[in-house]
CHARMM-style PDB file with segment names, atoms N, HN, CA, C and O in Angstrom:
ATOM      1  N   UNK     1     -18.737  -5.307  -0.862  1.00  0.00      PROA
ATOM      2  CA  UNK     1     -17.751  -4.754   0.037  1.00  0.00      PROA
ATOM      3  C   UNK     1     -18.072  -3.271   0.223  1.00  0.00      PROA
ATOM      4  O   UNK     1     -18.364  -2.558  -0.738  1.00  0.00      PROA
ATOM      5  N   UNK     2     -18.014  -2.834   1.449  1.00  0.00      PROA
ATOM      6  HN  UNK     2     -17.777  -3.413   2.229  1.00  0.00      PROA
ATOM      7  CA  UNK     2     -18.328  -1.438   1.735  1.00  0.00      PROA
ATOM      8  C   UNK     2     -17.165  -0.536   1.316  1.00  0.00      PROA
ATOM      9  O   UNK     2     -16.031  -0.986   1.152  1.00  0.00      PROA
ATOM     10  N   UNK     3     -17.478   0.729   1.149  1.00  0.00      PROA
ATOM     11  HN  UNK     3     -18.399   1.095   1.282  1.00  0.00      PROA
ATOM     12  CA  UNK     3     -16.444   1.682   0.727  1.00  0.00      PROA
ATOM     13  C   UNK     3     -15.342   1.853   1.765  1.00  0.00      PROA
ATOM     14  O   UNK     3     -14.173   1.908   1.385  1.00  0.00      PROA
ATOM     15  N   UNK     4     -15.661   1.943   3.086  1.00  0.00      PROA
ATOM     16  HN  UNK     4     -16.612   1.898   3.394  1.00  0.00      PROA
ATOM     17  CA  UNK     4     -14.564   2.038   4.056  1.00  0.00      PROA
ATOM     18  C   UNK     4     -13.662   0.798   4.067  1.00  0.00      PROA
ATOM     19  O   UNK     4     -12.447   0.924   4.218  1.00  0.00      PROA
ATOM     20  N   UNK     5     -14.235  -0.380   3.910  1.00  0.00      PROA
ATOM     21  HN  UNK     5     -15.223  -0.482   3.787  1.00  0.00      PROA
ATOM     22  CA  UNK     5     -13.423  -1.598   3.873  1.00  0.00      PROA
ATOM     23  C   UNK     5     -12.551  -1.613   2.625  1.00  0.00      PROA
ATOM     24  O   UNK     5     -11.378  -1.980   2.691  1.00  0.00      PROA
ATOM     25  N   UNK     6     -13.107  -1.222   1.502  1.00  0.00      PROA
ATOM     26  HN  UNK     6     -14.060  -0.923   1.448  1.00  0.00      PROA
ATOM     27  CA  UNK     6     -12.352  -1.156   0.247  1.00  0.00      PROA
ATOM     28  C   UNK     6     -11.204  -0.147   0.369  1.00  0.00      PROA
ATOM     29  O   UNK     6     -10.083  -0.430  -0.054  1.00  0.00      PROA
ATOM     30  N   UNK     7     -11.478   1.017   0.941  1.00  0.00      PROA
ATOM     31  HN  UNK     7     -12.389   1.246   1.284  1.00  0.00      PROA
ATOM     32  CA  UNK     7     -10.452   2.042   1.121  1.00  0.00      PROA
ATOM     33  C   UNK     7      -9.358   1.553   2.059  1.00  0.00      PROA
ATOM     34  O   UNK     7      -8.176   1.775   1.798  1.00  0.00      PROA
ATOM     35  N   UNK     8      -9.734   0.896   3.137  1.00  0.00      PROA
ATOM     36  HN  UNK     8     -10.694   0.716   3.348  1.00  0.00      PROA
ATOM     37  CA  UNK     8      -8.765   0.409   4.102  1.00  0.00      PROA
ATOM     38  C   UNK     8      -7.860  -0.653   3.488  1.00  0.00      PROA
ATOM     39  O   UNK     8      -6.649  -0.641   3.710  1.00  0.00      PROA
ATOM     40  N   UNK     9      -8.436  -1.567   2.720  1.00  0.00      PROA
ATOM     41  HN  UNK     9      -9.419  -1.577   2.540  1.00  0.00      PROA
ATOM     42  CA  UNK     9      -7.620  -2.602   2.090  1.00  0.00      PROA
ATOM     43  C   UNK     9      -6.724  -2.020   0.998  1.00  0.00      PROA
ATOM     44  O   UNK     9      -5.604  -2.495   0.807  1.00  0.00      PROA
ATOM     45  N   UNK    10      -7.191  -1.014   0.287  1.00  0.00      PROA
ATOM     46  HN  UNK    10      -8.101  -0.628   0.442  1.00  0.00      PROA
ATOM     47  CA  UNK    10      -6.371  -0.354  -0.726  1.00  0.00      PROA
ATOM     48  C   UNK    10      -5.201   0.378  -0.078  1.00  0.00      PROA
ATOM     49  O   UNK    10      -4.076   0.311  -0.572  1.00  0.00      PROA
ATOM     50  N   UNK    11      -5.461   1.076   1.026  1.00  0.00      PROA
ATOM     51  HN  UNK    11      -6.375   1.130   1.428  1.00  0.00      PROA
ATOM     52  CA  UNK    11      -4.384   1.750   1.741  1.00  0.00      PROA
ATOM     53  C   UNK    11      -3.399   0.749   2.335  1.00  0.00      PROA
ATOM     54  O   UNK    11      -2.201   1.026   2.398  1.00  0.00      PROA
ATOM     55  N   UNK    12      -3.887  -0.409   2.771  1.00  0.00      PROA
ATOM     56  HN  UNK    12      -4.860  -0.634   2.720  1.00  0.00      PROA
ATOM     57  CA  UNK    12      -2.991  -1.443   3.295  1.00  0.00      PROA
ATOM     58  C   UNK    12      -2.059  -1.953   2.207  1.00  0.00      PROA
ATOM     59  O   UNK    12      -0.872  -2.169   2.451  1.00  0.00      PROA
ATOM     60  N   UNK    13      -2.589  -2.142   1.019  1.00  0.00      PROA
ATOM     61  HN  UNK    13      -3.553  -1.966   0.820  1.00  0.00      PROA
ATOM     62  CA  UNK    13      -1.768  -2.582  -0.103  1.00  0.00      PROA
ATOM     63  C   UNK    13      -0.721  -1.530  -0.447  1.00  0.00      PROA
ATOM     64  O   UNK    13       0.439  -1.858  -0.700  1.00  0.00      PROA
ATOM     65  N   UNK    14      -1.134  -0.267  -0.455  1.00  0.00      PROA
ATOM     66  HN  UNK    14      -2.075   0.000  -0.249  1.00  0.00      PROA
ATOM     67  CA  UNK    14      -0.197   0.824  -0.756  1.00  0.00      PROA
ATOM     68  C   UNK    14       0.890   0.920   0.312  1.00  0.00      PROA
ATOM     69  O   UNK    14       2.057   1.138  -0.017  1.00  0.00      PROA
ATOM     70  N   UNK    15       0.527   0.762   1.580  1.00  0.00      PROA
ATOM     71  HN  UNK    15      -0.421   0.585   1.847  1.00  0.00      PROA
ATOM     72  CA  UNK    15       1.518   0.818   2.656  1.00  0.00      PROA
ATOM     73  C   UNK    15       2.471  -0.368   2.577  1.00  0.00      PROA
ATOM     74  O   UNK    15       3.665  -0.216   2.836  1.00  0.00      PROA
ATOM     75  N   UNK    16       1.975  -1.520   2.231  1.00  0.00      PROA
ATOM     76  HN  UNK    16       1.005  -1.643   2.020  1.00  0.00      PROA
ATOM     77  CA  UNK    16       2.831  -2.691   2.076  1.00  0.00      PROA
ATOM     78  C   UNK    16       3.825  -2.534   0.945  1.00  0.00      PROA
ATOM     79  O   UNK    16       4.993  -2.896   1.081  1.00  0.00      PROA
ATOM     80  N   UNK    17       3.359  -1.991  -0.176  1.00  0.00      PROA
ATOM     81  HN  UNK    17       2.409  -1.697  -0.286  1.00  0.00      PROA
ATOM     82  CA  UNK    17       4.258  -1.746  -1.303  1.00  0.00      PROA
ATOM     83  C   UNK    17       5.277  -0.667  -0.966  1.00  0.00      PROA
ATOM     84  O   UNK    17       6.430  -0.749  -1.391  1.00  0.00      PROA
ATOM     85  N   UNK    18       4.868   0.332  -0.214  1.00  0.00      PROA
ATOM     86  HN  UNK    18       3.932   0.399   0.131  1.00  0.00      PROA
ATOM     87  CA  UNK    18       5.799   1.373   0.215  1.00  0.00      PROA
ATOM     88  C   UNK    18       6.860   0.789   1.141  1.00  0.00      PROA
ATOM     89  O   UNK    18       8.019   1.199   1.086  1.00  0.00      PROA
ATOM     90  N   UNK    19       6.484  -0.146   1.975  1.00  0.00      PROA
ATOM     91  HN  UNK    19       5.542  -0.479   2.019  1.00  0.00      PROA
ATOM     92  CA  UNK    19       7.434  -0.776   2.882  1.00  0.00      PROA
ATOM     93  C   UNK    19       8.482  -1.600   2.159  1.00  0.00      PROA
ATOM     94  O   UNK    19       9.583  -1.789   2.676  1.00  0.00      PROA
ATOM     95  N   UNK    20       8.158  -2.093   0.975  1.00  0.00      PROA
ATOM     96  HN  UNK    20       7.263  -1.940   0.555  1.00  0.00      PROA
ATOM     97  CA  UNK    20       9.130  -2.863   0.209  1.00  0.00      PROA
ATOM     98  C   UNK    20      10.163  -1.971  -0.471  1.00  0.00      PROA
ATOM     99  O   UNK    20      11.250  -2.433  -0.818  1.00  0.00      PROA
ATOM    100  N   UNK    21       9.829  -0.688  -0.663  1.00  0.00      PROA
ATOM    101  HN  UNK    21       8.946  -0.312  -0.381  1.00  0.00      PROA
ATOM    102  CA  UNK    21      10.676   0.210  -1.433  1.00  0.00      PROA
ATOM    103  C   UNK    21      11.477   1.193  -0.569  1.00  0.00      PROA
ATOM    104  O   UNK    21      12.242   1.993  -1.108  1.00  0.00      PROA
ATOM    105  N   UNK    22      11.319   1.149   0.732  1.00  0.00      PROA
ATOM    106  HN  UNK    22      10.697   0.499   1.169  1.00  0.00      PROA
ATOM    107  CA  UNK    22      11.963   2.112   1.628  1.00  0.00      PROA
ATOM    108  C   UNK    22      13.360   1.610   1.992  1.00  0.00      PROA
ATOM    109  O   UNK    22      13.548   0.417   2.226  1.00  0.00      PROA
ATOM    110  N   UNK    23      14.343   2.521   2.041  1.00  0.00      PROA
ATOM    111  HN  UNK    23      14.189   3.490   1.851  1.00  0.00      PROA
ATOM    112  CA  UNK    23      15.709   2.133   2.394  1.00  0.00      PROA
ATOM    113  C   UNK    23      15.929   2.123   3.906  1.00  0.00      PROA
ATOM    114  O   UNK    23      16.758   1.354   4.393  1.00  0.00      PROA
ATOM    115  N   UNK    24      15.227   2.938   4.644  1.00  0.00      PROA
ATOM    116  HN  UNK    24      14.554   3.563   4.249  1.00  0.00      PROA
ATOM    117  CA  UNK    24      15.387   3.010   6.095  1.00  0.00      PROA
ATOM    118  C   UNK    24      14.639   1.859   6.769  1.00  0.00      PROA
ATOM    119  O   UNK    24      13.481   1.583   6.457  1.00  0.00      PROA
ATOM    120  N   UNK    25      15.316   1.203   7.687  1.00  0.00      PROA
ATOM    121  HN  UNK    25      16.257   1.427   7.941  1.00  0.00      PROA
ATOM    122  CA  UNK    25      14.706   0.064   8.377  1.00  0.00      PROA
ATOM    123  C   UNK    25      13.528   0.503   9.253  1.00  0.00      PROA
ATOM    124  O   UNK    25      12.522  -0.201   9.336  1.00  0.00      PROA
ATOM    125  N   UNK    26      13.650   1.654   9.901  1.00  0.00      PROA
ATOM    126  HN  UNK    26      14.468   2.226   9.833  1.00  0.00      PROA
ATOM    127  CA  UNK    26      12.570   2.147  10.754  1.00  0.00      PROA
ATOM    128  C   UNK    26      11.319   2.480   9.957  1.00  0.00      PROA
ATOM    129  O   UNK    26      10.206   2.185  10.391  1.00  0.00      PROA
ATOM    130  N   UNK    27      11.497   3.091   8.798  1.00  0.00      PROA
ATOM    131  HN  UNK    27      12.402   3.332   8.446  1.00  0.00      PROA
ATOM    132  CA  UNK    27      10.334   3.416   7.964  1.00  0.00      PROA
ATOM    133  C   UNK    27       9.705   2.153   7.386  1.00  0.00      PROA
ATOM    134  O   UNK    27       8.492   2.100   7.185  1.00  0.00      PROA
ATOM    135  N   UNK    28      10.520   1.141   7.121  1.00  0.00      PROA
ATOM    136  HN  UNK    28      11.505   1.184   7.285  1.00  0.00      PROA
ATOM    137  CA  UNK    28       9.990  -0.114   6.615  1.00  0.00      PROA
ATOM    138  C   UNK    28       9.113  -0.792   7.665  1.00  0.00      PROA
ATOM    139  O   UNK    28       8.041  -1.307   7.346  1.00  0.00      PROA
ATOM    140  N   UNK    29       9.560  -0.792   8.893  1.00  0.00      PROA
ATOM    141  HN  UNK    29      10.430  -0.374   9.153  1.00  0.00      PROA
ATOM    142  CA  UNK    29       8.773  -1.381   9.980  1.00  0.00      PROA
ATOM    143  C   UNK    29       7.475  -0.596  10.164  1.00  0.00      PROA
ATOM    144  O   UNK    29       6.408  -1.183  10.339  1.00  0.00      PROA
ATOM    145  N   UNK    30       7.574   0.739  10.123  1.00  0.00      PROA
ATOM    146  HN  UNK    30       8.441   1.216   9.980  1.00  0.00      PROA
ATOM    147  CA  UNK    30       6.371   1.569  10.274  1.00  0.00      PROA
ATOM    148  C   UNK    30       5.372   1.299   9.155  1.00  0.00      PROA
ATOM    149  O   UNK    30       4.167   1.244   9.400  1.00  0.00      PROA
ATOM    150  N   UNK    31       5.865   1.131   7.931  1.00  0.00      PROA
ATOM    151  HN  UNK    31       6.844   1.175   7.732  1.00  0.00      PROA
ATOM    152  CA  UNK    31       4.969   0.853   6.803  1.00  0.00      PROA
ATOM    153  C   UNK    31       4.302  -0.507   6.949  1.00  0.00      PROA
ATOM    154  O   UNK    31       3.118  -0.653   6.643  1.00  0.00      PROA
ATOM    155  N   UNK    32       5.048  -1.502   7.411  1.00  0.00      PROA
ATOM    156  HN  UNK    32       6.009  -1.384   7.659  1.00  0.00      PROA
ATOM    157  CA  UNK    32       4.459  -2.832   7.580  1.00  0.00      PROA
ATOM    158  C   UNK    32       3.475  -2.879   8.746  1.00  0.00      PROA
ATOM    159  O   UNK    32       2.469  -3.586   8.677  1.00  0.00      PROA
ATOM    160  N   UNK    33       3.752  -2.136   9.809  1.00  0.00      PROA
ATOM    161  HN  UNK    33       4.569  -1.562   9.865  1.00  0.00      PROA
ATOM    162  CA  UNK    33       2.805  -2.059  10.933  1.00  0.00      PROA
ATOM    163  C   UNK    33       1.527  -1.365  10.468  1.00  0.00      PROA
ATOM    164  O   UNK    33       0.424  -1.813  10.783  1.00  0.00      PROA
ATOM    165  N   UNK    34       1.676  -0.277   9.721  1.00  0.00      PROA
ATOM    166  HN  UNK    34       2.572   0.086   9.465  1.00  0.00      PROA
ATOM    167  CA  UNK    34       0.494   0.425   9.187  1.00  0.00      PROA
ATOM    168  C   UNK    34      -0.291  -0.491   8.262  1.00  0.00      PROA
ATOM    169  O   UNK    34      -1.522  -0.489   8.280  1.00  0.00      PROA
ATOM    170  N   UNK    35       0.411  -1.267   7.459  1.00  0.00      PROA
ATOM    171  HN  UNK    35       1.411  -1.268   7.445  1.00  0.00      PROA
ATOM    172  CA  UNK    35      -0.258  -2.203   6.563  1.00  0.00      PROA
ATOM    173  C   UNK    35      -1.048  -3.247   7.342  1.00  0.00      PROA
ATOM    174  O   UNK    35      -2.168  -3.587   6.962  1.00  0.00      PROA
ATOM    175  N   UNK    36      -0.474  -3.755   8.424  1.00  0.00      PROA
ATOM    176  HN  UNK    36       0.436  -3.479   8.733  1.00  0.00      PROA
ATOM    177  CA  UNK    36      -1.183  -4.742   9.248  1.00  0.00      PROA
ATOM    178  C   UNK    36      -2.410  -4.164   9.917  1.00  0.00      PROA
ATOM    179  O   UNK    36      -3.458  -4.808   9.967  1.00  0.00      PROA
ATOM    180  N   UNK    37      -2.285  -2.951  10.431  1.00  0.00      PROA
ATOM    181  HN  UNK    37      -1.434  -2.428  10.389  1.00  0.00      PROA
ATOM    182  CA  UNK    37      -3.427  -2.299  11.080  1.00  0.00      PROA
ATOM    183  C   UNK    37      -4.535  -2.016  10.070  1.00  0.00      PROA
ATOM    184  O   UNK    37      -5.710  -2.254  10.348  1.00  0.00      PROA
ATOM    185  N   UNK    38      -4.159  -1.511   8.904  1.00  0.00      PROA
ATOM    186  HN  UNK    38      -3.205  -1.317   8.678  1.00  0.00      PROA
ATOM    187  CA  UNK    38      -5.166  -1.215   7.878  1.00  0.00      PROA
ATOM    188  C   UNK    38      -5.820  -2.488   7.350  1.00  0.00      PROA
ATOM    189  O   UNK    38      -7.009  -2.487   7.029  1.00  0.00      PROA
ATOM    190  N   UNK    39      -5.062  -3.560   7.258  1.00  0.00      PROA
ATOM    191  HN  UNK    39      -4.097  -3.562   7.518  1.00  0.00      PROA
ATOM    192  CA  UNK    39      -5.659  -4.836   6.834  1.00  0.00      PROA
ATOM    193  C   UNK    39      -6.672  -5.327   7.865  1.00  0.00      PROA
ATOM    194  O   UNK    39      -7.749  -5.806   7.510  1.00  0.00      PROA
ATOM    195  N   UNK    40      -6.319  -5.204   9.136  1.00  0.00      PROA
ATOM    196  HN  UNK    40      -5.444  -4.815   9.424  1.00  0.00      PROA
ATOM    197  CA  UNK    40      -7.249  -5.622  10.188  1.00  0.00      PROA
ATOM    198  C   UNK    40      -8.524  -4.783  10.166  1.00  0.00      PROA
ATOM    199  O   UNK    40      -9.622  -5.314  10.329  1.00  0.00      PROA
ATOM    200  N   UNK    41      -8.376  -3.466   9.963  1.00  0.00      PROA
ATOM    201  HN  UNK    41      -7.484  -3.035   9.830  1.00  0.00      PROA
ATOM    202  CA  UNK    41      -9.570  -2.619   9.925  1.00  0.00      PROA
ATOM    203  C   UNK    41     -10.365  -2.819   8.639  1.00  0.00      PROA
ATOM    204  O   UNK    41     -11.529  -2.423   8.570  1.00  0.00      PROA
ATOM    205  N   UNK    42      -9.770  -3.418   7.634  1.00  0.00      PROA
ATOM    206  HN  UNK    42      -8.825  -3.740   7.690  1.00  0.00      PROA
ATOM    207  CA  UNK    42     -10.513  -3.735   6.417  1.00  0.00      PROA
ATOM    208  C   UNK    42     -11.215  -5.069   6.491  1.00  0.00      PROA
ATOM    209  O   UNK    42     -12.300  -5.234   5.935  1.00  0.00      PROA
ATOM    210  N   UNK    43     -10.607  -6.024   7.174  1.00  0.00      PROA
ATOM    211  HN  UNK    43      -9.725  -5.889   7.626  1.00  0.00      PROA
ATOM    212  CA  UNK    43     -11.158  -7.378   7.240  1.00  0.00      PROA
ATOM    213  C   UNK    43     -12.251  -7.491   8.309  1.00  0.00      PROA
ATOM    214  O   UNK    43     -13.227  -8.216   8.115  1.00  0.00      PROA
ATOM    215  N   UNK    44     -12.100  -6.794   9.416  1.00  0.00      PROA
ATOM    216  HN  UNK    44     -11.307  -6.206   9.574  1.00  0.00      PROA
ATOM    217  CA  UNK    44     -13.095  -6.892  10.494  1.00  0.00      PROA
ATOM    218  C   UNK    44     -14.506  -6.487  10.048  1.00  0.00      PROA
ATOM    219  O   UNK    44     -15.457  -7.195  10.381  1.00  0.00      PROA
ATOM    220  N   UNK    45     -14.685  -5.385   9.313  1.00  0.00      PROA
ATOM    221  HN  UNK    45     -13.913  -4.811   9.044  1.00  0.00      PROA
ATOM    222  CA  UNK    45     -16.046  -5.082   8.844  1.00  0.00      PROA
ATOM    223  C   UNK    45     -16.594  -6.127   7.883  1.00  0.00      PROA
ATOM    224  O   UNK    45     -17.803  -6.352   7.836  1.00  0.00      PROA
ATOM    225  N   UNK    46     -15.717  -6.767   7.117  1.00  0.00      PROA
ATOM    226  HN  UNK    46     -14.734  -6.584   7.155  1.00  0.00      PROA
ATOM    227  CA  UNK    46     -16.192  -7.815   6.218  1.00  0.00      PROA
ATOM    228  C   UNK    46     -16.704  -9.017   7.002  1.00  0.00      PROA
ATOM    229  O   UNK    46     -17.723  -9.611   6.651  1.00  0.00      PROA
ATOM    230  N   UNK    47     -15.987  -9.368   8.065  1.00  0.00      PROA
ATOM    231  HN  UNK    47     -15.159  -8.885   8.350  1.00  0.00      PROA
ATOM    232  CA  UNK    47     -16.422 -10.495   8.908  1.00  0.00      PROA
ATOM    233  C   UNK    47     -17.707 -10.136   9.647  1.00  0.00      PROA
ATOM    234  O   UNK    47     -18.627 -10.950   9.726  1.00  0.00      PROA
ATOM    235  N   UNK    48     -17.772  -8.931  10.183  1.00  0.00      PROA
ATOM    236  HN  UNK    48     -17.024  -8.270  10.119  1.00  0.00      PROA
ATOM    237  CA  UNK    48     -18.973  -8.504  10.906  1.00  0.00      PROA
ATOM    238  C   UNK    48     -20.164  -8.404   9.965  1.00  0.00      PROA
ATOM    239  O   UNK    48     -21.289  -8.702  10.364  1.00  0.00      PROA
ATOM    240  N   UNK    49     -19.938  -7.995   8.736  1.00  0.00      PROA
ATOM    241  HN  UNK    49     -19.024  -7.754   8.412  1.00  0.00      PROA
ATOM    242  CA  UNK    49     -21.023  -7.886   7.762  1.00  0.00      PROA
ATOM    243  C   UNK    49     -21.600  -9.231   7.391  1.00  0.00      PROA
ATOM    244  O   UNK    49     -22.779  -9.322   7.046  1.00  0.00      PROA
ATOM    245  N   UNK    50     -20.794 -10.283   7.454  1.00  0.00      PROA
ATOM    246  HN  UNK    50     -19.837 -10.209   7.734  1.00  0.00      PROA
ATOM    247  CA  UNK    50     -21.293 -11.623   7.146  1.00  0.00      PROA
ATOM    248  C   UNK    50     -22.207 -12.138   8.254  1.00  0.00      PROA
ATOM    249  O   UNK    50     -23.138 -12.901   7.995  1.00  0.00      PROA
ATOM    250  N   UNK    51     -21.941 -11.722   9.478  1.00  0.00      PROA
ATOM    251  HN  UNK    51     -21.185 -11.102   9.689  1.00  0.00      PROA
ATOM    252  CA  UNK    51     -22.742 -12.212  10.609  1.00  0.00      PROA
ATOM    253  C   UNK    51     -24.105 -11.539  10.676  1.00  0.00      PROA
ATOM    254  O   UNK    51     -25.089 -12.172  11.061  1.00  0.00      PROA
ATOM    255  N   UNK    52     -24.174 -10.268  10.308  1.00  0.00      PROA
ATOM    256  HN  UNK    52     -23.375  -9.755   9.996  1.00  0.00      PROA
ATOM    257  CA  UNK    52     -25.419  -9.526  10.369  1.00  0.00      PROA
ATOM    258  C   UNK    52     -26.038  -9.490   8.973  1.00  0.00      PROA
ATOM    259  O   UNK    52     -25.581  -8.761   8.093  1.00  0.00      PROA
ATOM    260  N   UNK    53     -27.051 -10.265   8.798  1.00  0.00      PROA
ATOM    261  HN  UNK    53     -27.422 -10.857   9.513  1.00  0.00      PROA
ATOM    262  CA  UNK    53     -27.706 -10.324   7.492  1.00  0.00      PROA
ATOM    263  C   UNK    53     -28.684  -9.156   7.372  1.00  0.00      PROA
ATOM    264  O   UNK    53     -29.376  -8.809   8.329  1.00  0.00      PROA
ATOM    265  N   UNK    54     -28.725  -8.572   6.209  1.00  0.00      PROA
ATOM    266  HN  UNK    54     -28.162  -8.854   5.432  1.00  0.00      PROA
ATOM    267  CA  UNK    54     -29.664  -7.491   5.950  1.00  0.00      PROA
ATOM    268  C   UNK    54     -30.968  -8.097   5.447  1.00  0.00      PROA
ATOM    269  O   UNK    54     -30.969  -8.880   4.498  1.00  0.00      PROA
ATOM    270  N   UNK    55     -32.073  -7.734   6.083  1.00  0.00      PROA
ATOM    271  HN  UNK    55     -32.072  -7.098   6.854  1.00  0.00      PROA
ATOM    272  CA  UNK    55     -33.381  -8.243   5.697  1.00  0.00      PROA
ATOM    273  C   UNK    55     -34.177  -7.125   5.049  1.00  0.00      PROA
ATOM    274  O   UNK    55     -34.624  -6.220   5.753  1.00  0.00      PROA
ATOM    275  N   UNK    56     -34.372  -7.149   3.739  1.00  0.00      PROA
ATOM    276  HN  UNK    56     -34.008  -7.884   3.167  1.00  0.00      PROA
ATOM    277  CA  UNK    56     -35.092  -6.055   3.086  1.00  0.00      PROA
ATOM    278  C   UNK    56     -36.574  -5.979   3.454  1.00  0.00      PROA
ATOM    279  O   UNK    56     -37.210  -4.954   3.212  1.00  0.00      PROA
ATOM    280  N   UNK    57     -37.136  -7.044   4.032  1.00  0.00      PROA
ATOM    281  HN  UNK    57     -36.619  -7.877   4.228  1.00  0.00      PROA
ATOM    282  CA  UNK    57     -38.543  -7.045   4.415  1.00  0.00      PROA
ATOM    283  C   UNK    57     -38.767  -6.097   5.583  1.00  0.00      PROA
ATOM    284  O   UNK    57     -39.843  -5.512   5.703  1.00  0.00      PROA
ATOM    285  N   UNK    58     -37.771  -5.938   6.443  1.00  0.00      PROA
ATOM    286  HN  UNK    58     -36.897  -6.413   6.345  1.00  0.00      PROA
ATOM    287  CA  UNK    58     -37.908  -5.079   7.616  1.00  0.00      PROA
ATOM    288  C   UNK    58     -37.967  -3.592   7.260  1.00  0.00      PROA
ATOM    289  O   UNK    58     -38.441  -2.785   8.061  1.00  0.00      PROA
ATOM    290  N   UNK    59     -37.501  -3.230   6.095  1.00  0.00      PROA
ATOM    291  HN  UNK    59     -37.116  -3.885   5.445  1.00  0.00      PROA
ATOM    292  CA  UNK    59     -37.534  -1.824   5.685  1.00  0.00      PROA
ATOM    293  C   UNK    59     -38.927  -1.491   5.354  1.00  0.00      PROA
ATOM    294  OT1 UNK    59     -39.218  -0.356   4.978  1.00  0.00      PROA
TER     295      UNK     59
END
């Protein structure tokens, strides 16, 4: 897993946990939306990385 994907998924987890602990409904929605966006930006590079195989012979 790449460092940006790892960071994005970690931030998504933190935003999701923050959304569970917030008393304001608006901040809870904002935290869950941020969590969804960060999860998408973490998962997309993982999917794209599976499609493009690295060939060490080409180096």
